[in-house]
A tleap script that builds the chain and sets N, CA, C and O, in Angstrom:
source leaprc.protein.ff14SB
mol = sequence {
  NMET LYS TRP LYS CYS ASP PHE SER HIE ILE
  LYS CYS GLU LEU LYS LYS THR PHE GLY VAL
  VAL PHE LEU LYS ILE ILE SER THR SER LEU
  MET GLU ASN LYS VAL ASN LEU LYS LEU LYS
  PHE ILE LYS LEU TYR LYS THR CLYS
}
set mol.1.N position { -0.243 -71.342 -63.418 }
set mol.1.CA position { -0.459 -70.133 -62.599 }
set mol.1.C position { -0.425 -70.486 -61.102 }
set mol.1.O position { 0.046 -69.701 -60.279 }
set mol.2.N position { -0.925 -71.663 -60.773 }
set mol.2.CA position { -0.948 -72.057 -59.359 }
set mol.2.C position { 0.471 -72.068 -58.795 }
set mol.2.O position { 0.721 -71.568 -57.698 }
set mol.3.N position { 1.397 -72.646 -59.563 }
set mol.3.CA position { 2.782 -72.733 -59.100 }
set mol.3.C position { 3.372 -71.344 -58.881 }
set mol.3.O position { 4.053 -71.089 -57.887 }
set mol.4.N position { 3.094 -70.447 -59.837 }
set mol.4.CA position { 3.604 -69.088 -59.730 }
set mol.4.C position { 3.066 -68.416 -58.466 }
set mol.4.O position { 3.793 -67.722 -57.756 }
set mol.5.N position { 1.783 -68.637 -58.203 }
set mol.5.CA position { 1.150 -68.048 -57.025 }
set mol.5.C position { 1.812 -68.588 -55.752 }
set mol.5.O position { 2.122 -67.828 -54.834 }
set mol.6.N position { 2.024 -69.907 -55.709 }
set mol.6.CA position { 2.674 -70.511 -54.544 }
set mol.6.C position { 4.076 -69.946 -54.364 }
set mol.6.O position { 4.511 -69.673 -53.246 }
set mol.7.N position { 4.775 -69.776 -55.479 }
set mol.7.CA position { 6.145 -69.279 -55.406 }
set mol.7.C position { 6.186 -67.872 -54.823 }
set mol.7.O position { 7.018 -67.573 -53.966 }
set mol.8.N position { 5.286 -67.008 -55.290 }
set mol.8.CA position { 5.271 -65.635 -54.781 }
set mol.8.C position { 4.879 -65.632 -53.305 }
set mol.8.O position { 5.363 -64.804 -52.533 }
set mol.9.N position { 4.007 -66.551 -52.916 }
set mol.9.CA position { 3.609 -66.648 -51.509 }
set mol.9.C position { 4.816 -67.044 -50.657 }
set mol.9.O position { 5.027 -66.494 -49.576 }
set mol.10.N position { 5.605 -68.001 -51.151 }
set mol.10.CA position { 6.805 -68.431 -50.438 }
set mol.10.C position { 7.769 -67.254 -50.302 }
set mol.10.O position { 8.342 -67.032 -49.235 }
set mol.11.N position { 7.945 -66.500 -51.390 }
set mol.11.CA position { 8.828 -65.329 -51.337 }
set mol.11.C position { 8.343 -64.341 -50.285 }
set mol.11.O position { 9.143 -63.776 -49.540 }
set mol.12.N position { 7.036 -64.137 -50.227 }
set mol.12.CA position { 6.449 -63.207 -49.261 }
set mol.12.C position { 6.736 -63.684 -47.847 }
set mol.12.O position { 7.132 -62.897 -46.987 }
set mol.13.N position { 6.535 -64.975 -47.609 }
set mol.13.CA position { 6.785 -65.532 -46.276 }
set mol.13.C position { 8.256 -65.390 -45.903 }
set mol.13.O position { 8.582 -65.067 -44.760 }
set mol.14.N position { 9.145 -65.632 -46.868 }
set mol.14.CA position { 10.581 -65.497 -46.606 }
set mol.14.C position { 10.916 -64.063 -46.224 }
set mol.14.O position { 11.679 -63.817 -45.291 }
set mol.15.N position { 10.333 -63.118 -46.960 }
set mol.15.CA position { 10.585 -61.701 -46.655 }
set mol.15.C position { 10.144 -61.380 -45.240 }
set mol.15.O position { 10.854 -60.698 -44.501 }
set mol.16.N position { 8.958 -61.877 -44.859 }
set mol.16.CA position { 8.452 -61.630 -43.501 }
set mol.16.C position { 9.422 -62.204 -42.479 }
set mol.16.O position { 9.789 -61.535 -41.513 }
set mol.17.N position { 9.839 -63.461 -42.701 }
set mol.17.CA position { 10.734 -64.117 -41.757 }
set mol.17.C position { 12.046 -63.354 -41.648 }
set mol.17.O position { 12.541 -63.107 -40.548 }
set mol.18.N position { 12.612 -62.980 -42.804 }
set mol.18.CA position { 13.864 -62.225 -42.790 }
set mol.18.C position { 13.688 -60.902 -42.059 }
set mol.18.O position { 14.566 -60.481 -41.305 }
set mol.19.N position { 12.555 -60.247 -42.283 }
set mol.19.CA position { 12.292 -58.974 -41.619 }
set mol.19.C position { 12.277 -59.131 -40.103 }
set mol.19.O position { 12.869 -58.328 -39.381 }
set mol.20.N position { 11.591 -60.179 -39.623 }
set mol.20.CA position { 11.499 -60.405 -38.177 }
set mol.20.C position { 12.882 -60.697 -37.604 }
set mol.20.O position { 13.275 -60.125 -36.588 }
set mol.21.N position { 13.617 -61.593 -38.264 }
set mol.21.CA position { 14.958 -61.948 -37.788 }
set mol.21.C position { 15.856 -60.711 -37.781 }
set mol.21.O position { 16.596 -60.476 -36.827 }
set mol.22.N position { 15.781 -59.924 -38.857 }
set mol.22.CA position { 16.593 -58.713 -38.979 }
set mol.22.C position { 16.296 -57.754 -37.832 }
set mol.22.O position { 17.213 -57.213 -37.214 }
set mol.23.N position { 14.996 -57.543 -37.547 }
set mol.23.CA position { 14.605 -56.643 -36.458 }
set mol.23.C position { 15.117 -57.157 -35.122 }
set mol.23.O position { 15.590 -56.379 -34.293 }
set mol.24.N position { 15.023 -58.478 -34.910 }
set mol.24.CA position { 15.498 -59.054 -33.645 }
set mol.24.C position { 16.990 -58.822 -33.500 }
set mol.24.O position { 17.460 -58.444 -32.427 }
set mol.25.N position { 17.749 -59.049 -34.586 }
set mol.25.CA position { 19.199 -58.857 -34.543 }
set mol.25.C position { 19.523 -57.403 -34.214 }
set mol.25.O position { 20.385 -57.126 -33.380 }
set mol.26.N position { 18.827 -56.473 -34.875 }
set mol.26.CA position { 19.081 -55.047 -34.640 }
set mol.26.C position { 18.768 -54.683 -33.193 }
set mol.26.O position { 19.561 -54.008 -32.537 }
set mol.27.N position { 17.610 -55.130 -32.689 }
set mol.27.CA position { 17.219 -54.757 -31.321 }
set mol.27.C position { 18.187 -55.344 -30.300 }
set mol.27.O position { 18.540 -54.671 -29.331 }
set mol.28.N position { 18.623 -56.596 -30.501 }
set mol.28.CA position { 19.552 -57.195 -29.541 }
set mol.28.C position { 20.897 -56.482 -29.578 }
set mol.28.O position { 21.505 -56.262 -28.531 }
set mol.29.N position { 21.373 -56.119 -30.766 }
set mol.29.CA position { 22.659 -55.429 -30.859 }
set mol.29.C position { 22.556 -54.046 -30.225 }
set mol.29.O position { 23.506 -53.579 -29.599 }
set mol.30.N position { 21.393 -53.380 -30.387 }
set mol.30.CA position { 21.186 -52.071 -29.759 }
set mol.30.C position { 21.211 -52.215 -28.247 }
set mol.30.O position { 21.825 -51.403 -27.555 }
set mol.31.N position { 20.541 -53.251 -27.724 }
set mol.31.CA position { 20.528 -53.469 -26.280 }
set mol.31.C position { 21.948 -53.710 -25.780 }
set mol.31.O position { 22.344 -53.168 -24.748 }
set mol.32.N position { 22.715 -54.519 -26.507 }
set mol.32.CA position { 24.101 -54.797 -26.107 }
set mol.32.C position { 24.912 -53.513 -26.098 }
set mol.32.O position { 25.714 -53.286 -25.192 }
set mol.33.N position { 24.705 -52.668 -27.108 }
set mol.33.CA position { 25.433 -51.397 -27.170 }
set mol.33.C position { 25.085 -50.523 -25.970 }
set mol.33.O position { 25.962 -49.887 -25.385 }
set mol.34.N position { 23.800 -50.491 -25.603 }
set mol.34.CA position { 23.382 -49.685 -24.459 }
set mol.34.C position { 24.060 -50.179 -23.191 }
set mol.34.O position { 24.549 -49.383 -22.389 }
set mol.35.N position { 24.089 -51.501 -23.010 }
set mol.35.CA position { 24.725 -52.076 -21.820 }
set mol.35.C position { 26.208 -51.729 -21.817 }
set mol.35.O position { 26.756 -51.339 -20.786 }
set mol.36.N position { 26.854 -51.869 -22.965 }
set mol.36.CA position { 28.280 -51.548 -23.061 }
set mol.36.C position { 28.536 -50.087 -22.729 }
set mol.36.O position { 29.492 -49.765 -22.025 }
set mol.37.N position { 27.678 -49.197 -23.238 }
set mol.37.CA position { 27.830 -47.768 -22.953 }
set mol.37.C position { 27.677 -47.501 -21.463 }
set mol.37.O position { 28.439 -46.729 -20.882 }
set mol.38.N position { 26.686 -48.146 -20.843 }
set mol.38.CA position { 26.481 -47.964 -19.397 }
set mol.38.C position { 27.720 -48.414 -18.638 }
set mol.38.O position { 28.175 -47.733 -17.720 }
set mol.39.N position { 28.264 -49.570 -19.026 }
set mol.39.CA position { 29.459 -50.077 -18.350 }
set mol.39.C position { 30.619 -49.105 -18.515 }
set mol.39.O position { 31.366 -48.863 -17.568 }
set mol.40.N position { 30.773 -48.551 -19.704 }
set mol.40.CA position { 31.849 -47.588 -19.956 }
set mol.40.C position { 31.673 -46.354 -19.078 }
set mol.40.O position { 32.635 -45.848 -18.499 }
set mol.41.N position { 30.419 -45.869 -18.986 }
set mol.41.CA position { 30.155 -44.687 -18.163 }
set mol.41.C position { 30.470 -44.977 -16.699 }
set mol.41.O position { 31.051 -44.144 -16.005 }
set mol.42.N position { 30.081 -46.173 -16.232 }
set mol.42.CA position { 30.346 -46.541 -14.835 }
set mol.42.C position { 31.858 -46.566 -14.597 }
set mol.42.O position { 32.340 -46.070 -13.578 }
set mol.43.N position { 32.599 -47.144 -15.541 }
set mol.43.CA position { 34.060 -47.194 -15.402 }
set mol.43.C position { 34.639 -45.782 -15.358 }
set mol.43.O position { 35.491 -45.481 -14.521 }
set mol.44.N position { 34.174 -44.917 -16.261 }
set mol.44.CA position { 34.661 -43.534 -16.286 }
set mol.44.C position { 34.329 -42.834 -14.971 }
set mol.44.O position { 35.150 -42.113 -14.405 }
set mol.45.N position { 33.112 -43.064 -14.504 }
set mol.45.CA position { 32.661 -42.408 -13.272 }
set mol.45.C position { 33.517 -42.859 -12.081 }
set mol.45.O position { 33.860 -42.060 -11.209 }
set mol.46.N position { 33.850 -44.146 -12.064 }
set mol.46.CA position { 34.649 -44.681 -10.952 }
set mol.46.C position { 36.086 -44.182 -11.003 }
set mol.46.O position { 36.712 -43.982 -9.962 }
set mol.47.N position { 36.613 -43.981 -12.212 }
set mol.47.CA position { 38.010 -43.552 -12.313 }
set mol.47.C position { 38.178 -42.088 -11.920 }
set mol.47.O position { 39.269 -41.675 -11.528 }
set mol.48.N position { 37.106 -41.300 -12.021 }
set mol.48.CA position { 37.218 -39.862 -11.703 }
set mol.48.C position { 37.455 -39.642 -10.209 }
set mol.48.O position { 37.573 -38.500 -9.765 }
savepdb mol mol.pdb
quit
């Protein structure tokens, strides 16, 4: 039973780690998209 408990704990920790990494990836990609959109708007504004 001890081994099973340790295994489930490891799975839980992995899920937490994956969740944090996933959130970081999403937030950074969102920030990049925002910057790209701003740059596009600036370009459009300058061309007008």
